[in-house]
All heavy atoms as an XYZ file, in Angstrom:
682
protein
N      12.765      8.095    -14.226
C      11.410      8.289    -13.784
C      11.353      8.125    -12.271
O      11.991      7.257    -11.704
C      10.476      7.288    -14.457
C       9.109      7.271    -13.840
S       7.937      6.264    -14.713
C       7.366      7.471    -15.851
N      10.550      8.963    -11.655
C      10.363      8.946    -10.211
C       9.005      8.324     -9.889
O       8.092      8.375    -10.712
C      10.444     10.382     -9.687
C      10.560     10.447     -8.190
O       9.701      9.962     -7.470
N      11.634     11.055     -7.730
N       8.874      7.791     -8.708
C       7.610      7.179     -8.296
C       6.452      8.166     -8.381
O       5.338      7.807     -8.723
C       7.751      6.626     -6.882
C       6.602      5.814     -6.328
C       6.256      4.647     -7.244
C       6.936      5.322     -4.942
N       6.711      9.427     -8.129
C       5.636     10.432     -8.194
C       5.116     10.619     -9.619
O       4.042     11.177     -9.813
C       6.097     11.750     -7.588
C       6.974     12.558     -8.527
C       7.520     13.782     -7.898
N       8.944     13.521     -7.798
C       9.798     14.228     -7.142
N       9.410     15.261     -6.486
N      11.057     13.922     -7.110
N       5.860     10.164    -10.618
C       5.447     10.295    -12.018
C       4.491      9.176    -12.460
O       3.921      9.262    -13.541
C       6.672     10.293    -12.939
C       7.603     11.466    -12.659
O       7.098     12.545    -12.297
O       8.837     11.285    -12.785
N       4.339      8.150    -11.653
C       3.411      7.063    -11.977
C       1.995      7.567    -11.696
O       1.716      8.049    -10.599
C       3.716      5.801    -11.138
C       2.700      4.710    -11.427
C       5.136      5.317    -11.401
N       1.102      7.485    -12.668
C      -0.269      7.978    -12.443
C      -0.929      7.298    -11.244
O      -0.797      6.084    -11.050
C      -0.999      7.607    -13.741
C       0.075      7.471    -14.761
C       1.276      6.956    -14.024
N      -1.617      8.073    -10.422
C      -2.261      7.554     -9.214
C      -3.295      6.472     -9.517
O      -3.548      5.605     -8.697
C      -2.928      8.676     -8.412
C      -1.960      9.657     -7.809
C      -1.038      8.952     -6.799
N       0.066      9.817     -6.471
C       1.261      9.757     -7.034
N       1.533      8.847     -7.930
N       2.211     10.580     -6.687
N      -3.886      6.486    -10.718
C      -4.879      5.459    -11.035
C      -4.250      4.064    -11.097
O      -4.954      3.064    -11.000
C      -5.623      5.807    -12.318
C      -4.779      5.906    -13.547
C      -5.597      6.337    -14.766
N      -4.712      6.660    -15.852
C      -4.366      7.894    -16.208
N      -4.876      8.926    -15.580
N      -3.543      8.097    -17.205
N      -2.916      3.989    -11.226
C      -2.231      2.693    -11.193
C      -2.309      2.058     -9.809
O      -2.098      0.853     -9.659
C      -0.768      2.851    -11.589
S      -0.513      3.348    -13.294
N      -2.604      2.866     -8.788
C      -2.646      2.395     -7.407
C      -4.072      2.176     -6.915
O      -4.296      1.989     -5.732
C      -1.940      3.409     -6.499
C      -0.493      3.595     -6.831
C      -0.078      4.647     -7.629
C       0.456      2.710     -6.355
C       1.258      4.825     -7.943
C       1.801      2.876     -6.663
C       2.200      3.934     -7.466
N      -5.054      2.195     -7.797
C      -6.449      2.068     -7.385
C      -6.952      0.624     -7.396
O      -8.091      0.369     -7.034
C      -7.340      2.932     -8.277
C      -7.072      4.414     -8.102
C      -7.845      5.277     -9.079
O      -8.343      4.786    -10.097
N      -7.932      6.549     -8.777
N      -6.136     -0.308     -7.831
C      -6.522     -1.712     -7.809
C      -7.390     -2.146     -8.976
O      -7.911     -3.259     -8.969
N      -7.544     -1.287     -9.982
C      -8.349     -1.653    -11.147
C      -7.649     -2.757    -11.934
O      -8.269     -3.741    -12.328
C      -8.613     -0.425    -12.038
C      -9.324     -0.826    -13.313
C      -9.398      0.627    -11.266
N      -6.350     -2.589    -12.159
C      -5.544     -3.605    -12.835
C      -4.623     -4.239    -11.801
O      -3.927     -3.523    -11.081
C      -4.687     -2.973    -13.940
O      -5.491     -2.411    -14.932
N      -4.595     -5.556    -11.692
C      -3.697     -6.181    -10.715
C      -2.236     -5.929    -11.073
O      -1.878     -5.813    -12.245
C      -4.042     -7.666    -10.790
C      -4.727     -7.852    -12.094
C      -5.351     -6.544    -12.458
N      -1.421     -5.831    -10.055
C       0.020     -5.661    -10.240
C       0.685     -7.035    -10.204
O       0.138     -7.989     -9.661
C       0.583     -4.775     -9.133
N       1.858     -7.120    -10.778
C       2.651     -8.352    -10.745
C       3.880     -8.120     -9.878
O       4.602     -7.132    -10.071
C       3.105     -8.745    -12.152
C       2.048     -9.352    -13.041
C       2.537     -9.421    -14.477
C       1.698    -10.742    -12.549
N       4.121     -9.007     -8.944
C       5.290     -8.929     -8.070
C       6.182    -10.120     -8.363
O       5.749    -11.272     -8.268
C       4.857     -8.948     -6.604
C       5.989     -8.891     -5.582
C       6.698     -7.537     -5.631
C       5.460     -9.170     -4.187
N       7.428     -9.837     -8.706
C       8.404    -10.895     -8.983
C       9.477    -10.876     -7.907
O      10.014     -9.816     -7.574
C       9.037    -10.686    -10.357
N       9.746    -12.047     -7.354
C      10.799    -12.214     -6.354
C      11.687    -13.380     -6.774
O      11.320    -14.167     -7.645
C      10.206    -12.508     -4.957
O       9.449    -13.719     -5.022
C       9.326    -11.361     -4.483
N      12.835    -13.487     -6.131
C      13.735    -14.631     -6.349
C      14.204    -15.131     -4.997
O      14.409    -14.349     -4.065
C      14.967    -14.223     -7.161
S      14.635    -13.902     -8.890
N      14.417    -16.433     -4.917
C      14.963    -16.975     -3.676
C      16.473    -16.745     -3.645
O      17.039    -16.117     -4.542
C      14.592    -18.451     -3.503
C      15.217    -19.379     -4.526
O      16.158    -18.979     -5.247
O      14.765    -20.533     -4.609
N      17.125    -17.233     -2.620
C      18.569    -17.011     -2.453
C      19.383    -17.605     -3.591
O      20.487    -17.134     -3.880
C      19.035    -17.590     -1.121
N      18.846    -18.621     -4.263
C      19.560    -19.250     -5.375
C      19.205    -18.638     -6.724
O      19.699    -19.072     -7.757
C      19.282    -20.749     -5.380
C      19.825    -21.438     -4.145
C      19.531    -22.922     -4.129
O      19.158    -23.474     -5.180
O      19.673    -23.523     -3.054
N      18.296    -17.642     -6.728
C      17.942    -16.965     -7.963
C      16.755    -17.553     -8.697
O      16.465    -17.154     -9.824
N      16.041    -18.482     -8.084
C      14.864    -19.072     -8.723
C      13.690    -18.108     -8.560
O      13.333    -17.737     -7.439
C      14.539    -20.451     -8.126
C      15.718    -21.398     -8.386
C      13.247    -21.006     -8.714
C      15.624    -22.724     -7.686
N      13.080    -17.683     -9.670
C      12.043    -16.652     -9.605
C      10.668    -17.182     -9.201
O      10.370    -18.372     -9.330
C      12.000    -16.118    -11.038
C      12.412    -17.284    -11.873
C      13.412    -18.042    -11.046
N       9.857    -16.261     -8.720
C       8.459    -16.527     -8.408
C       7.687    -15.243     -8.744
O       8.136    -14.145     -8.422
C       8.286    -16.867     -6.928
C       6.847    -17.171     -6.576
O       6.249    -18.083     -7.137
N       6.279    -16.407     -5.667
N       6.549    -15.388     -9.395
C       5.728    -14.232     -9.770
C       4.322    -14.457     -9.233
O       3.770    -15.554     -9.344
C       5.691    -14.039    -11.306
C       4.792    -12.878    -11.687
C       7.094    -13.826    -11.853
N       3.739    -13.396     -8.661
C       2.382    -13.475     -8.142
C       1.648    -12.165     -8.417
O       2.275    -11.117     -8.573
C       2.393    -13.793     -6.620
O       1.068    -14.051     -6.196
C       2.981    -12.666     -5.815
N       0.334    -12.238     -8.493
C      -0.488    -11.049     -8.671
C      -0.804    -10.428     -7.320
O      -0.992    -11.135     -6.333
C      -1.814    -11.407     -9.348
C      -1.694    -11.699    -10.817
C      -1.679    -13.002    -11.282
C      -1.603    -10.664    -11.738
C      -1.569    -13.277    -12.636
C      -1.496    -10.928    -13.094
C      -1.479    -12.235    -13.536
O      -1.375    -12.498    -14.869
N      -0.877     -9.105     -7.306
C      -1.316     -8.357     -6.131
C      -2.543     -7.550     -6.512
O      -2.554     -6.874     -7.539
C      -0.235     -7.393     -5.647
C       1.037     -7.983     -5.078
C       2.006     -6.865     -4.712
C       0.726     -8.814     -3.856
N      -3.548     -7.593     -5.679
C      -4.763     -6.843     -5.994
C      -4.626     -5.368     -5.653
O      -5.329     -4.539     -6.231
C      -5.967     -7.437     -5.263
O      -5.759     -7.396     -3.875
N      -3.720     -5.019     -4.750
C      -3.620     -3.623     -4.345
C      -2.188     -3.241     -4.018
O      -1.494     -3.965     -3.305
C      -4.489     -3.380     -3.109
C      -4.646     -1.926     -2.740
C      -5.548     -1.182     -3.704
O      -6.614     -1.664     -4.039
N      -5.131     -0.031     -4.158
N      -1.762     -2.111     -4.558
C      -0.489     -1.481     -4.224
C      -0.825     -0.059     -3.826
O      -1.573      0.630     -4.523
C       0.491     -1.492     -5.424
C       1.772     -0.767     -5.084
C       0.781     -2.917     -5.880
N      -0.290      0.398     -2.706
C      -0.595      1.735     -2.205
C       0.616      2.648     -2.357
O       1.720      2.292     -1.944
C      -0.988      1.691     -0.728
C      -2.171      0.831     -0.451
N      -3.460      1.272     -0.587
C      -2.255     -0.468     -0.060
C      -4.290      0.296     -0.280
N      -3.578     -0.775      0.033
N       0.397      3.828     -2.927
C       1.426      4.864     -2.970
C       1.533      5.461     -1.572
O       0.533      5.896     -1.006
C       1.034      5.935     -3.988
C       1.964      7.119     -4.035
C       3.069      7.108     -4.861
C       1.732      8.244     -3.255
C       3.927      8.188     -4.909
C       2.583      9.332     -3.303
C       3.680      9.297     -4.120
O       4.532     10.377     -4.163
N       2.733      5.463     -1.006
C       2.946      6.032      0.327
C       3.579      7.404      0.209
O       3.067      8.390      0.727
C       3.816      5.093      1.197
C       4.135      5.730      2.544
C       3.133      3.746      1.372
N       4.718      7.473     -0.466
C       5.403      8.736     -0.724
C       6.316      8.531     -1.923
O       6.257      7.492     -2.573
C       6.151      9.252      0.517
C       7.227      8.297      1.032
O       7.882      7.619      0.207
O       7.419      8.236      2.257
N       7.152      9.500     -2.216
C       7.975      9.446     -3.427
C       9.004      8.314     -3.427
O       9.617      8.045     -4.450
C       8.698     10.777     -3.631
C       7.754     11.880     -4.054
O       6.592     11.587     -4.403
O       8.183     13.055     -4.045
N       9.193      7.645     -2.297
C      10.179      6.569     -2.223
C       9.621      5.248     -1.703
O      10.358      4.270     -1.589
C      11.353      6.996     -1.333
C      12.124      8.176     -1.915
C      13.317      8.549     -1.055
O      13.653      7.792     -0.128
O      13.911      9.599     -1.320
N       8.320      5.211     -1.373
C       7.758      4.005     -0.766
C       6.397      3.653     -1.339
O       5.582      4.531     -1.608
C       7.601      4.189      0.748
C       8.877      4.408      1.467
N       9.402      5.663      1.673
C       9.753      3.538      2.012
C      10.537      5.562      2.322
N      10.780      4.279      2.531
N       6.182      2.352     -1.491
C       4.852      1.817     -1.771
C       4.564      0.775     -0.694
O       5.479      0.214     -0.089
C       4.738      1.166     -3.176
C       4.909      2.209     -4.275
C       5.719      0.027     -3.358
N       3.296      0.548     -0.441
C       2.875     -0.499      0.486
C       2.131     -1.549     -0.331
O       1.310     -1.213     -1.181
C       1.973      0.080      1.574
N       2.437     -2.798     -0.068
C       1.813     -3.899     -0.792
C       0.780     -4.562      0.095
O       1.004     -4.736      1.294
C       2.873     -4.926     -1.209
C       4.075     -4.385     -1.974
C       5.059     -5.508     -2.249
C       3.644     -3.718     -3.259
N      -0.336     -4.951     -0.489
C      -1.335     -5.677      0.283
C      -0.722     -6.997      0.739
O       0.018     -7.637      0.003
C      -2.593     -5.904     -0.544
O      -2.293     -6.608     -1.733
N      -1.001     -7.381      1.956
C      -0.376     -8.577      2.528
C      -1.184     -9.813      2.151
O      -1.933    -10.356      2.943
C      -0.266     -8.442      4.040
C       0.584     -9.542      4.627
O       1.137    -10.358      3.915
N       0.683     -9.559      5.926
N      -1.023    -10.237      0.911
C      -1.678    -11.450      0.439
C      -0.643    -12.401     -0.131
O      -0.915    -13.167     -1.035
C      -2.719    -11.091     -0.617
C      -2.114    -10.364     -1.797
C      -3.153     -9.797     -2.735
O      -4.160     -9.300     -2.308
N      -2.888     -9.887     -4.012
N       0.571    -12.323      0.413
C       1.666    -13.124     -0.104
C       1.436    -14.602      0.160
O       0.986    -14.998      1.222
C       2.991    -12.712      0.536
C       3.396    -11.297      0.297
C       4.049    -10.586      1.272
C       3.126    -10.663     -0.896
C       4.443     -9.288      1.066
C       3.512     -9.364     -1.126
C       4.174     -8.673     -0.138
N       1.792    -15.388     -0.809
C       1.849    -16.820     -0.612
C       3.140    -17.126      0.139
O       4.054    -16.312      0.181
C       1.810    -17.543     -1.954
C       0.525    -17.332     -2.696
C       0.487    -16.602     -3.862
C      -0.663    -17.856     -2.206
C      -0.700    -16.406     -4.545
C      -1.854    -17.664     -2.884
C      -1.871    -16.935     -4.057
N       3.230    -18.297      0.713
C       4.394    -18.624      1.534
C       5.698    -18.534      0.742
O       6.719    -18.131      1.279
C       4.239    -20.008      2.154
O       4.092    -20.984      1.152
N       5.669    -18.872     -0.539
C       6.892    -18.811     -1.342
C       7.370    -17.376     -1.500
O       8.565    -17.095     -1.400
C       6.675    -19.450     -2.713
C       7.943    -19.496     -3.532
C       7.819    -20.424     -4.691
C       9.184    -20.538     -5.318
N       9.438    -21.811     -5.887
N       6.450    -16.441     -1.721
C       6.825    -15.038     -1.850
C       7.394    -14.523     -0.540
O       8.427    -13.841     -0.533
C       5.615    -14.188     -2.273
O       5.114    -14.691     -3.522
C       5.985    -12.731     -2.447
N       6.765    -14.847      0.579
C       7.281    -14.433      1.888
C       8.669    -15.010      2.139
O       9.562    -14.308      2.621
C       6.340    -14.880      3.006
C       5.095    -14.051      3.081
C       4.218    -14.489      4.230
O       3.918    -15.672      4.384
N       3.796    -13.539      5.034
N       8.846    -16.262      1.817
C      10.153    -16.903      1.999
C      11.206    -16.236      1.115
O      12.323    -15.958      1.559
C      10.036    -18.400      1.681
C      11.235    -19.207      2.063
C      10.992    -20.720      1.962
N      10.344    -21.144      0.726
C       9.097    -21.607      0.642
N       8.347    -21.697      1.723
N       8.592    -21.985     -0.508
N      10.848    -15.956     -0.140
C      11.797    -15.297     -1.039
C      12.213    -13.931     -0.503
O      13.391    -13.576     -0.531
C      11.202    -15.141     -2.432
C      11.185    -16.435     -3.207
O      11.665    -17.460     -2.739
N      10.603    -16.391     -4.389
N      11.251    -13.143     -0.026
C      11.574    -11.807      0.487
C      12.426    -11.885      1.743
O      13.247    -11.001      1.992
C      10.299    -11.008      0.731
C       9.580    -10.559     -0.535
C       8.220     -9.954     -0.189
C      10.417     -9.565     -1.331
N      12.263    -12.932      2.544
C      13.104    -13.121      3.723
C      14.539    -13.450      3.314
O      15.494    -13.002      3.950
C      12.537    -14.215      4.618
N      14.694    -14.225      2.234
C      16.027    -14.610      1.755
C      16.675    -13.521      0.915
O      17.895    -13.361      0.923
C      15.926    -15.882      0.906
C      15.524    -17.115      1.663
C      15.377    -18.325      0.753
O      15.767    -18.273     -0.424
O      14.855    -19.347      1.243
N      15.862    -12.814      0.158
C      16.357    -11.817     -0.802
C      15.324    -10.684     -0.852
O      14.263    -10.854     -1.451
C      16.514    -12.477     -2.179
C      16.862    -11.492     -3.258
O      17.180    -10.334     -3.002
N      16.791    -11.929     -4.500
N      15.612     -9.539     -0.244
C      14.606     -8.479     -0.136
C      14.343     -7.710     -1.435
O      13.499     -6.822     -1.463
C      15.181     -7.562      0.940
C      16.661     -7.740      0.821
C      16.848     -9.196      0.448
N      15.012     -8.053     -2.498
C      14.802     -7.329     -3.764
C      13.650     -7.945     -4.543
O      13.491     -9.160     -4.589
C      16.070     -7.342     -4.596
C      17.236     -6.705     -3.863
C      18.359     -6.351     -4.787
N      19.458     -5.760     -4.066
C      19.494     -4.498     -3.647
N      18.486     -3.723     -3.872
N      20.543     -4.036     -3.000
N      12.858     -7.053     -5.166
C      11.711     -7.513     -5.946
C      11.469     -6.547     -7.085
O      11.973     -5.424     -7.089
C      10.469     -7.609     -5.059
N      10.691     -6.981     -8.040
C      10.285     -6.141     -9.158
C       8.760     -6.122     -9.193
O       8.118     -7.161     -9.037
C      10.851     -6.695    -10.469
O      10.548     -5.837    -11.540
N       8.206     -4.934     -9.389
C       6.765     -4.755     -9.384
C       6.350     -4.126    -10.702
O       6.940     -3.142    -11.141
C       6.364     -3.853     -8.218
C       4.885     -3.575     -8.045
C       4.161     -4.823     -7.559
C       4.686     -2.436     -7.059
N       5.339     -4.696    -11.343
C       4.821     -4.152    -12.592
C       3.423     -3.602    -12.337
O       2.522     -4.336    -11.926
C       4.771     -5.233    -13.671
C       4.291     -4.761    -15.043
C       5.346     -3.873    -15.700
C       3.971     -5.942    -15.927
N       3.272     -2.303    -12.559
C       1.976     -1.633    -12.446
C       1.471     -1.326    -13.843
O       2.253     -0.966    -14.723
C       2.103     -0.326    -11.667
C       2.503     -0.433    -10.202
C       2.804      0.953     -9.648
C       1.406     -1.100     -9.409
N       0.164     -1.449    -14.047
C      -0.444     -1.163    -15.347
C      -1.448     -0.030    -15.169
O      -2.290     -0.070    -14.268
C      -1.145     -2.406    -15.922
C      -1.815     -2.088    -17.252
C      -0.150     -3.546    -16.087
N      -1.349      0.972    -16.030
C      -2.296      2.079    -16.029
C      -3.599      1.571    -16.654
O      -3.609      1.172    -17.820
C      -1.733      3.242    -16.836
C      -2.591      4.477    -16.781
O      -3.830      4.367    -16.730
O      -2.019      5.587    -16.819
N      -4.705      1.563    -15.904
C      -5.949      1.012    -16.445
C      -6.570      1.848    -17.552
O      -7.409      1.353    -18.298
C      -6.870      0.946    -15.221
C      -6.342      1.976    -14.302
C      -4.860      2.021    -14.531
N      -6.139      3.087    -17.713
C      -6.700      3.950    -18.756
C      -5.921      3.852    -20.066
O      -6.504      3.876    -21.149
C      -6.732      5.403    -18.288
N      -4.592      3.726    -19.970
C      -3.759      3.749    -21.178
C      -3.060      2.427    -21.453
O      -2.489      2.241    -22.516
C      -2.673      4.831    -21.048
O      -1.788      4.466    -19.971
C      -3.277      6.210    -20.790
N      -3.044      1.537    -20.464
C      -2.317      0.263    -20.503
C      -0.805      0.448    -20.537
O      -0.077     -0.486    -20.849
C      -2.785     -0.633    -21.656
C      -4.253     -0.970    -21.536
C      -5.187     -0.373    -22.370
C      -4.700     -1.850    -20.567
C      -6.540     -0.663    -22.244
C      -6.048     -2.137    -20.433
C      -6.956     -1.543    -21.277
O      -8.295     -1.826    -21.146
N      -0.339      1.658    -20.217
C       1.103      1.852    -20.042
C       1.551      1.030    -18.837
O       0.794      0.849    -17.883
C       1.438      3.329    -19.798
C       1.252      4.191    -21.023
O       1.256      3.644    -22.155
O       1.102      5.416    -20.873
N       2.779      0.539    -18.895
C       3.318     -0.272    -17.814
C       4.449      0.466    -17.126
O       5.239      1.156    -17.769
C       3.821     -1.608    -18.353
C       2.731     -2.460    -18.950
C       3.245     -3.759    -19.537
O       4.476     -3.901    -19.752
O       2.418     -4.643    -19.797
N       4.511      0.296    -15.809
C       5.547      0.918    -14.999
C       6.197     -0.161    -14.159
O       5.537     -0.818    -13.370
C       4.942      2.003    -14.093
C       4.274      3.100    -14.885
C       2.932      3.003    -15.241
C       4.997      4.199    -15.318
C       2.323      3.986    -15.992
C       4.397      5.196    -16.066
C       3.062      5.077    -16.401
O       2.469      6.050    -17.155
N       7.502     -0.347    -14.342
C       8.239     -1.360    -13.601
C       9.011     -0.678    -12.481
O       9.824      0.229    -12.729
C       9.180     -2.137    -14.501
C       9.848     -3.283    -13.762
C      10.665     -4.163    -14.671
N      11.485     -3.344    -15.539
C      12.116     -3.826    -16.599
N      11.993     -5.066    -16.934
N      12.854     -3.032    -17.343
N       8.779     -1.119    -11.265
C       9.453     -0.578    -10.103
C      10.421     -1.614     -9.546
O      10.092     -2.800     -9.467
C       8.452     -0.218     -9.001
C       7.271      0.674     -9.388
C       6.369      0.890     -8.177
C       7.749      1.995     -9.939
N      11.606     -1.187     -9.170
C      12.563     -2.035     -8.502
C      12.434     -1.747     -7.012
O      12.587     -0.608     -6.588
C      13.988     -1.746     -8.997
O      14.039     -1.977    -10.402
C      14.998     -2.635     -8.309
N      12.123     -2.774     -6.235
C      11.829     -2.593     -4.818
C      12.859     -3.284     -3.933
O      13.466     -4.273     -4.331
C      10.455     -3.201     -4.478
C       9.251     -2.760     -5.304
C       8.010     -3.515     -4.849
C       9.040     -1.262     -5.175
N      12.997     -2.742     -2.738
C      13.739     -3.398     -1.665
C      12.764     -3.489     -0.505
O      12.302     -2.471      0.006
C      15.008     -2.631     -1.270
C      15.714     -3.318     -0.110
C      15.942     -2.490     -2.456
N      12.446     -4.714     -0.109
C      11.467     -4.946      0.946
C      12.041     -4.502      2.284
O      13.124     -4.903      2.664
C      11.107     -6.431      0.978
C      10.001     -6.762      1.934
C       8.697     -6.407      1.653
C      10.271     -7.433      3.106
C       7.667     -6.710      2.513
C       9.251     -7.759      3.982
C       7.943     -7.396      3.689
N      11.277     -3.643      3.010
C      11.738     -3.162      4.315
C      11.086     -3.893      5.470
O      11.716     -4.266      6.426
C      11.464     -1.658      4.456
C      12.343     -0.819      3.564
C      12.113      0.667      3.771
O      11.304      1.064      4.639
O      12.756      1.440      3.054
N       9.762     -4.037      5.417
C       9.018     -4.690      6.512
C       7.612     -5.003      6.058
O       7.096     -4.461      5.158
C       8.987     -3.851      7.771
C       8.346     -2.484      7.588
C       8.506     -1.634      8.842
N       7.998     -0.308      8.637
C       8.631      0.671      8.036
N       9.844      0.455      7.570
N       8.103      1.851      7.901
């Protein structure tokens, strides 16, 4: 599945997204995001509401997992992310 196949309504903020990160030792942290923006077929932008633990985890380990929920069908889409900036 490609990012372009995720329905655009998943990016409207109706259903909060879940962002999971891990620190350098592999200890996980999960937080809700109110908004995820589709940028292009290879990029999403996340609203900058990170708690300090999430920011610290992304600095130590740029990999994350994002769960988007379709507010119309409740289908779930899991994205594997690499934090760029």
